[in-house]
N, C-alpha and C positions, 0 to 999 in steps of 0.2 A: 175506183178512188187511190186506190195504192198505186193503180200507174203512175197518177199524179203524186203523191209523195213521196215515190222512188227520182220520178224527174223531178221534182224541186230540190229531193236534196241532190241528183248531180247537178243542176245547176250550178248551187256552190261550191262544191267540190270540183271542177275542172274550170270554175272562174277564170283561175291565174292560167290556165292553158288559152283560155279566149274562145272556149266554144258550149255553148247550152245544150245539151243532149237528151232531144226530145225525143230519139227514135233510136231509147235502151235497149229494147227487148227487136231483134229481129228473128226472122226464118234462120233456124238452124241450117249450116253446111256442116261440110269435114269439120266433123270435133277436133279438137288437140288429142294427140296421141299421149298415153301417158310413156314413159320412157323404158326402153327394152335394153336392160343390163347396160355394155360398151356399146351398141351400135355407133357406126359412125352417120354422121347425116349425111345425104345422099345432095347436089345442088338444088337450091332451091324449096331446101328445107333444115328446117330447126331441128335443134339436138333430139327433139322431142316424137319429130317426123311430121310437124303440123308444117303447109307451106307457106312462104313466104312472097311478098312483093318487096318491092324495094323504092322507096321517097328517095329522090335526089335534087338540090338543088345546086347552088354554086359553091354555097359556101356550107351544105349540110348533109349528111346523109345515111338512114335509117332501114335498116330490114324493119315488115310489118307483115303480122298474121292474116294471110290470102283468105278472107272472110268477106260476108257480102257486106257492101256499103249501106251506111245510115244512109236513109231520104232525106237530099239536100235542103229541104223543104222545114227540115227539123233543125239547119241551122240558123244561129243567130247571126253572126258574121261569114256569110260561105269563102268571103274571097279570105279570109284570114284560115280558114280552115283547109287544109291540105288534105288532109285523110280522114276519115271518120268511116269506122267497121263495125261489128257488132255480130257474136255470134256467141250460141250460147246463155247467154245473158253477161257476157263481159264485154263493155265497149270501148274499144281503142282510138284512139283522136293524136292526130299531130296537126298541131299550128304554129304558124308566122307573125311574129308581130314584133313592132319596131320598141327598143328600148327609148324611155323617152328622153328628152334633148338636154341635159343638166342631172341629169339622174344617174349611178352608176346601177349595173345589172341587180347587187346584190343591195341597194338601195330601194330598188321598183321593186322586186320579189316580197321581201318586207313591208313594204305599203300595201301589196296587193295581200297578203296574209294577214294583216289588221284587219283589214276591210273585208276579209271574210269569218276570220276564226271570234269574229264579235260574236256575230252571229250566231242564236240557239241549234245546241243539239252538233256541233262540230266538236271532236277532239283530235287532236293533231296526234297522231304516233311516236313519226318520224320527220326530224325535221332538220338537213342538214345543206346549211347555202356556201357558197364557196365563191370568187370571184367571178367565175365563169360558171358554174354550174348549181344547179339547187338539184335537191330530193326531197320530194316533200310525202305524207304518208297521212291518210287521215282517216278516220270512220265518221260518217253521219248520222245521227238517228233523226227520222222521221219518220213519226204513230209508231207502229210494231215493227218497224224495221230496220235496217241499220246497212248505209251501202259503205263499202271502204274502198279508199282509194290508191294509187301509187301515180304520182305526176313527179316527171323530170323535166328542167328547163335548161337551153345550153345556149349559151352567147356564142353570135361569131360576128368574124369581121362585120363592120356596118352596121354595127350597134342593132341587130337582129336578132331575136332572140327565138328558137323552135321551142315549141311546150309538146312533151309528149306524155299521155293520158291513159291510163289502166282505171275501169270500175267497173263493181259488180257489187249483188248483196253479198254482202258478208259471208252467211253461211255457203255462198259460191264460190268466193272471190279464190280462196286455194285452188279449187280444181279447175274454174275456168279462166283466169287470171294468170294466176302465180307462175302457174309452168311454162309459161312463154316470156317473161320480164328481164330473166338473165340474159337469152337469144338478144334481144331487141334492144337492150340496153348496152349490151356488148358489139351490138352492130355498127353501133354509133359515129359516127367520121364529122366530126369539125373540121372545118379549114379555116 
């Protein structure tokens, strides 16, 4: 029952990114290591020592945690989901979606937010939308649990946008997702 509540909350949180996370929990792999002083990351590592992979498309590139893949049968739109990985309760996704004709990126994101935030239990904690990017953070209450998420979206040339999302139970978000966000977002390259 608890897993169903968590998954229902994840559906709402990650709707902007176009991903329904039915594979929220997976077997752990190498955990994100805590930062140790001023260590210099080696090639293929984030600053905290976590190994990364690179997603690259013609107009977008980002480094993401090298974690186990989420089962593809859990994806609602596998063609739009480019990466879906999970480790220690943190789910990370990358999606690609077109911005609909006749809409600006900003108007499109605002419309998606109105659709989602009208649902019960969603609290927007950060909302920063600009002409070509967005940063959103939410908390979703589902029964006795709360899911925390951080979502970033970037419009590229050709009216395409890439969504990047992190989500976990609130009590574990800071430990399993937060240490990677700055490195992942800092690696984004939009062409």
